[in-house]
C-alpha positions as CSV (number, residue, x, y, z in Angstrom):
1,P,-11.8,4.4,-10.7
2,N,-10.7,3.1,-7.3
3,K,-11.6,-0.6,-7.8
4,Y,-9.2,-3.0,-8.7
5,E,-9.1,-6.7,-9.5
6,I,-5.8,-8.2,-8.7
7,D,-4.5,-11.5,-9.8
8,R,-3.4,-13.5,-7.1
9,S,-0.4,-14.1,-8.6
10,V,0.7,-10.3,-8.4
11,V,0.0,-10.9,-4.6
12,N,2.0,-14.3,-4.6
13,E,4.9,-12.1,-6.2
14,F,5.0,-9.7,-3.7
15,I,4.9,-12.3,-0.7
16,S,7.9,-14.2,-2.3
17,N,10.2,-11.1,-2.6
18,A,8.8,-8.3,-0.8
19,A,12.2,-6.6,-1.8
20,V,11.4,-6.0,-5.3
21,A,8.3,-3.9,-4.0
22,G,11.5,-1.9,-2.2
23,R,12.7,-1.5,-5.4
24,D,9.4,-0.3,-7.1
25,A,9.3,2.5,-4.7
26,A,11.0,4.4,-2.1
27,I,8.8,4.1,1.3
28,F,9.1,6.2,4.0
29,P,7.2,6.8,7.2
30,H,5.0,9.8,7.0
31,S,4.1,12.0,10.2
32,G,0.8,13.9,10.6
33,K,0.2,17.3,11.8
34,D,1.1,16.2,15.4
35,G,4.3,14.7,14.5
36,K,3.1,11.3,15.1
37,Q,3.4,8.6,12.2
38,D,0.1,8.2,10.3
39,G,1.2,5.9,7.4
40,F,4.1,5.3,4.7
41,R,4.9,7.9,1.7
42,L,5.6,6.6,-1.4
43,G,8.5,8.4,-3.7
44,R,9.8,7.0,-7.4
45,V,7.0,4.7,-8.1
46,M,8.4,2.9,-11.2
47,P,6.1,2.8,-13.7
48,S,5.9,-1.0,-14.7
49,G,6.1,-1.9,-10.7
50,I,4.0,-3.7,-7.9
51,F,2.5,0.2,-6.7
52,A,2.1,1.6,-10.2
53,R,-0.2,-2.1,-11.3
54,L,-2.1,-1.2,-7.7
55,G,-3.0,2.3,-8.8
56,L,-0.4,4.2,-6.7
57,R,1.5,7.0,-7.4
58,T,4.6,8.5,-6.2
59,G,3.7,11.0,-3.5
60,D,0.5,9.1,-2.0
61,V,0.4,8.7,1.7
62,I,-0.7,4.9,2.6
63,G,-2.7,5.6,6.2
64,S,-4.6,2.6,6.4
65,I,-5.3,-1.2,5.2
66,N,-8.3,-2.7,5.7
67,N,-9.1,0.0,8.5
68,T,-5.7,-0.8,10.5
69,Q,-3.9,2.3,10.7
70,L,-0.3,2.3,9.5
71,S,1.2,3.8,12.8
72,S,4.4,1.7,12.6
73,P,6.5,-0.5,11.1
74,D,4.6,-3.4,13.1
75,K,1.4,-2.8,11.7
76,I,2.3,-3.6,8.0
77,L,4.2,-7.0,9.4
78,E,1.2,-8.0,10.8
79,L,-1.0,-6.9,7.7
80,Y,1.7,-8.7,5.3
81,T,1.1,-12.2,7.2
82,Q,-2.6,-11.8,5.9
83,L,-2.0,-11.4,2.2
84,P,-1.9,-15.1,1.5
85,S,-5.5,-15.5,2.5
86,A,-6.9,-12.1,1.7
87,S,-9.7,-12.0,-0.9
88,H,-10.4,-8.0,-0.3
89,M,-8.2,-5.4,0.3
90,T,-9.1,-1.9,1.1
91,I,-6.0,0.9,1.3
92,G,-6.7,4.5,2.8
93,V,-4.6,7.1,0.4
94,T,-4.2,10.7,0.8
95,R,-3.6,12.1,-2.8
96,Y,-3.0,15.5,-3.4
97,G,-3.9,16.4,-0.1
98,K,-7.2,14.6,-0.4
99,P,-8.1,11.4,1.5
100,T,-9.4,8.6,-0.9
101,T,-10.4,4.8,-0.8
102,I,-9.0,2.0,-3.1
103,D,-10.5,-1.2,-2.8
104,Y,-9.2,-4.4,-4.2
105,S,-10.5,-7.6,-5.0
106,I,-7.8,-10.5,-5.3
107,K,-8.7,-13.4,-7.7
């Protein structure tokens, strides 16, 4: 259930217009128990938006992408530059307080 095949056009849509992603969900920094940023929490995920198409839900905390901890916005920018050539992506998510991994194959 946590494996998705994504068409390259979805990735290209996100790359070409990242502002759309900001309308598809509210994205907030998330801090762990130690007060340090440990990811980003998704709020109000739109049912037809890119995050919903990726299997993400309102309240999910994205803590890592491809084993890179999302401890700052700079980490997201670094990963963003890798998207055009990516064929696989793994996202570490905490959902309802439980960690899970979502795997994506990009075709």
